[in-house]
N, CA, C and O of each residue as an XYZ file, in Angstrom:
304
protein
N      -9.777    -11.273      9.213
C      -9.754    -12.366      8.265
C      -9.406    -11.812      6.880
O      -9.994    -10.815      6.461
N      -8.460    -12.435      6.155
C      -8.078    -11.955      4.827
C      -9.265    -11.906      3.866
O     -10.105    -12.805      3.842
N      -9.310    -10.851      3.090
C     -10.396    -10.672      2.138
C      -9.914    -10.332      0.731
O     -10.733    -10.064     -0.148
N      -8.614    -10.336      0.502
C      -8.101    -10.022     -0.831
C      -8.582    -11.072     -1.826
O      -8.774    -12.238     -1.482
N      -8.768    -10.639     -3.037
C      -9.204    -11.568     -4.081
C      -8.035    -12.449     -4.523
O      -6.872    -12.149     -4.253
N      -8.369    -13.528     -5.200
C      -7.323    -14.397     -5.749
C      -6.451    -13.615     -6.730
O      -5.241    -13.829     -6.797
N      -7.064    -12.718     -7.484
C      -6.309    -11.906     -8.447
C      -5.332    -10.969     -7.729
O      -4.198    -10.794     -8.174
N      -5.770    -10.372     -6.624
C      -4.871     -9.509     -5.851
C      -3.701    -10.313     -5.298
O      -2.550     -9.885     -5.371
N      -4.007    -11.472     -4.748
C      -2.941    -12.306     -4.190
C      -1.953    -12.731     -5.277
O      -0.740    -12.698     -5.070
N      -2.476    -13.127     -6.424
C      -1.605    -13.543     -7.534
C      -0.700    -12.403     -7.970
O       0.474    -12.621     -8.270
N      -1.238    -11.187     -8.008
C      -0.431    -10.023     -8.413
C       0.694     -9.765     -7.411
O       1.812     -9.436     -7.809
N       0.411     -9.910     -6.117
C       1.447     -9.684     -5.104
C       2.514    -10.774     -5.174
O       3.702    -10.489     -5.017
N       2.100    -12.017     -5.406
C       3.079    -13.100     -5.568
C       3.957    -12.838     -6.783
O       5.171    -13.034     -6.734
N       3.343    -12.397     -7.868
C       4.081    -12.076     -9.090
C       5.093    -10.952     -8.844
O       6.226    -11.020     -9.319
N       4.692     -9.939     -8.116
C       5.556     -8.777     -7.886
C       6.578     -8.984     -6.782
O       7.738     -8.593     -6.916
N       6.132     -9.616     -5.665
C       6.967     -9.656     -4.466
C       7.326    -11.057     -3.987
O       8.109    -11.200     -3.048
N       6.771    -12.093     -4.612
C       7.109    -13.456     -4.248
C       6.291    -14.046     -3.124
O       6.488    -15.209     -2.770
N       5.375    -13.280     -2.549
C       4.527    -13.796     -1.475
C       3.320    -12.881     -1.295
O       3.215    -11.828     -1.924
N       2.410    -13.311     -0.414
C       1.264    -12.477     -0.065
C       1.467    -11.808      1.294
O       0.518    -11.311      1.899
N       2.706    -11.801      1.760
C       3.020    -11.094      2.997
C       2.913     -9.593      2.798
O       2.773     -9.115      1.672
N       2.978     -8.855      3.888
C       2.857     -7.404      3.771
C       4.191     -6.688      3.563
O       4.198     -5.501      3.235
N       5.318     -7.373      3.744
C       6.630     -6.727      3.646
C       6.915     -6.153      2.256
O       7.403     -5.028      2.145
N       6.619     -6.907      1.202
C       6.883     -6.423     -0.156
C       6.133     -5.155     -0.489
O       6.750     -4.176     -0.908
N       4.804     -5.135     -0.315
C       4.059     -3.908     -0.601
C       4.470     -2.734      0.295
O       4.530     -1.593     -0.163
N       4.751     -3.016      1.564
C       5.182     -1.939      2.463
C       6.508     -1.358      1.994
O       6.644     -0.139      1.890
N       7.484     -2.208      1.711
C       8.784     -1.733      1.244
C       8.641     -0.916     -0.039
O       9.290      0.117     -0.204
N       7.785     -1.391     -0.942
C       7.549     -0.674     -2.198
C       6.988      0.718     -1.923
O       7.493      1.710     -2.448
N       5.941      0.789     -1.097
C       5.313      2.087     -0.819
C       6.266      3.022     -0.082
O       6.358      4.202     -0.420
N       6.968      2.511      0.910
C       7.915      3.357      1.635
C       9.031      3.829      0.716
O       9.513      4.954      0.855
N       9.444      2.991     -0.212
C      10.448      3.391     -1.190
C       9.964      4.490     -2.125
O      10.768      5.220     -2.705
N       8.652      4.606     -2.268
C       8.055      5.657     -3.091
C       7.738      6.906     -2.283
O       7.188      7.869     -2.817
N       8.083      6.897     -0.995
C       7.889      8.077     -0.155
C       6.663      8.061      0.739
O       6.377      9.055      1.406
N       5.931      6.948      0.766
C       4.774      6.839      1.652
C       5.249      6.602      3.080
O       6.288      5.982      3.303
N       4.486      7.097      4.038
C       4.782      6.868      5.446
C       3.595      6.158      6.076
O       2.446      6.537      5.847
N       3.867      5.130      6.868
C       2.832      4.395      7.579
C       2.696      4.988      8.977
O       3.683      5.107      9.701
N       1.473      5.362      9.357
C       1.247      5.951     10.676
C       1.033      4.866     11.717
O       0.880      3.694     11.375
N       1.023      5.246     12.971
C       0.766      4.317     14.061
C      -0.652      3.763     14.039
O      -0.945      2.760     14.689
N      -1.536      4.429     13.281
C      -2.918      3.964     13.141
C      -3.080      3.082     11.903
O      -4.206      2.791     11.499
N      -1.973      2.656     11.298
C      -1.960      1.774     10.135
C      -2.578      2.421      8.893
O      -3.161      1.737      8.052
N      -2.445      3.731      8.791
C      -2.887      4.460      7.611
C      -1.656      5.040      6.930
O      -0.579      5.123      7.520
N      -1.835      5.433      5.695
C      -0.714      5.923      4.905
C      -0.769      7.428      4.729
O      -1.843      8.013      4.590
N       0.402      8.044      4.736
C       0.548      9.438      4.331
C       1.247      9.392      2.985
O       2.365      8.891      2.863
N       0.571      9.921      1.983
C       1.097      9.878      0.610
C       2.050     11.045      0.370
O       1.864     12.124      0.932
N       3.064     10.836     -0.459
C       4.026     11.902     -0.731
C       3.520     12.928     -1.734
O       4.117     13.994     -1.878
N       2.434     12.625     -2.427
C       1.904     13.512     -3.467
C       0.468     13.081     -3.771
O       0.077     11.973     -3.403
N      -0.315     13.915     -4.424
C      -1.723     13.583     -4.664
C      -1.990     12.658     -5.847
O      -3.096     12.131     -5.968
N      -1.023     12.450     -6.706
C      -1.248     11.585     -7.873
C      -0.621     10.213     -7.622
O       0.596     10.084     -7.482
N      -1.479      9.195     -7.569
C      -1.046      7.837     -7.258
C      -0.846      7.047     -8.544
O      -1.575      7.238     -9.518
N       0.153      6.152     -8.542
C       0.332      5.262     -9.688
C      -0.549      4.030     -9.500
O      -1.020      3.753     -8.397
N      -0.765      3.299    -10.581
C      -1.549      2.066    -10.512
C      -0.884      1.083     -9.545
O      -1.574      0.444     -8.750
N       0.429      0.955     -9.601
C       1.138      0.030     -8.716
C       0.951      0.405     -7.246
O       0.780     -0.468     -6.395
N       0.984      1.706     -6.953
C       0.784      2.153     -5.575
C      -0.627      1.812     -5.093
O      -0.810      1.314     -3.982
N      -1.611      2.083     -5.931
C      -3.002      1.790     -5.574
C      -3.195      0.288     -5.364
O      -3.872     -0.122     -4.421
N      -2.609     -0.532     -6.232
C      -2.721     -1.990     -6.065
C      -2.151     -2.441     -4.727
O      -2.744     -3.274     -4.042
N      -1.009     -1.893     -4.360
C      -0.386     -2.280     -3.088
C      -1.234     -1.827     -1.907
O      -1.440     -2.592     -0.965
N      -1.724     -0.601     -1.944
C      -2.548     -0.099     -0.849
C      -3.831     -0.917     -0.733
O      -4.213     -1.317      0.366
N      -4.495     -1.165     -1.853
C      -5.735     -1.941     -1.811
C      -5.488     -3.357     -1.297
O      -6.307     -3.892     -0.550
N      -4.377     -3.966     -1.687
C      -4.054     -5.299     -1.183
C      -3.852     -5.265      0.334
O      -4.388     -6.109      1.052
N      -3.082     -4.293      0.816
C      -2.840     -4.199      2.257
C      -4.137     -3.953      3.026
O      -4.314     -4.477      4.126
N      -5.022     -3.177      2.467
C      -6.323     -2.936      3.112
C      -7.147     -4.219      3.126
O      -7.687     -4.606      4.163
N      -7.240     -4.870      1.980
C      -8.099     -6.057      1.858
C      -7.549     -7.278      2.591
O      -8.302     -7.994      3.252
N      -6.257     -7.519      2.480
C      -5.671     -8.738      3.040
C      -5.221     -8.566      4.491
O      -5.317     -9.496      5.292
N      -4.730     -7.371      4.821
C      -4.086     -7.170      6.117
C      -4.763     -6.124      7.004
O      -4.265     -5.826      8.090
N      -5.877     -5.568      6.561
C      -6.648     -4.592      7.358
C      -5.913     -3.283      7.626
O      -6.173     -2.623      8.632
N      -5.008     -2.906      6.746
C      -4.404     -1.586      6.838
C      -5.446     -0.550      6.438
O      -6.469     -0.888      5.841
N      -5.184      0.724      6.771
C      -6.065      1.803      6.358
C      -5.629      2.376      5.026
O      -4.522      2.127      4.551
N      -6.519      3.144      4.440
C      -6.208      3.827      3.186
C      -5.325      5.035      3.443
O      -4.815      5.212      4.549
N      -5.147      5.856      2.439
C      -4.359      7.074      2.570
C      -5.135      8.038      3.465
O      -6.261      8.423      3.150
N      -4.524      8.417      4.572
C      -5.162      9.300      5.538
C      -4.862     10.757      5.237
O      -5.641     11.643      5.587
N      -3.730     11.006      4.587
C      -3.325     12.380      4.305
C      -2.328     12.390      3.154
O      -1.685     11.387      2.844
N      -2.225     13.538      2.548
C      -1.211     13.765      1.522
C      -0.269     14.829      2.059
O      -0.694     15.917      2.445
N       0.992     14.506      2.077
C       1.985     15.413      2.613
C       2.006     16.689      1.796
O       2.084     16.650      0.568
N       1.935     17.813      2.477
C       2.010     19.099      1.800
C       3.457     19.426      1.510
O       4.315     19.337      2.388
N       3.718     19.800      0.292
C       5.078     20.141     -0.116
C       5.255     21.646      0.036
O       4.442     22.434     -0.449
N       6.312     22.023      0.705
C       6.610     23.441      0.870
C       7.255     23.992     -0.396
O       8.157     23.366     -0.955
N       6.799     25.162     -0.855
C       7.380     25.740     -2.101
C       8.821     26.138     -1.943
O       9.433     26.631     -2.891
């Protein structure tokens, strides 16, 4: 059952035009995030932007996605 706040939903509508999951997913994947088969995210780096956190929290609250499960290690 959706649990996102009205403020979260309004922010997603403002940014992506709907409360669907496609906009936030496309945004995160465009930033280098990978979605696992367990519906968790692998982050491309350890420092998250506010926009990334908002999208992840919305997907968790509204769509039952998981949080960041791992941060991809960058090879030197």
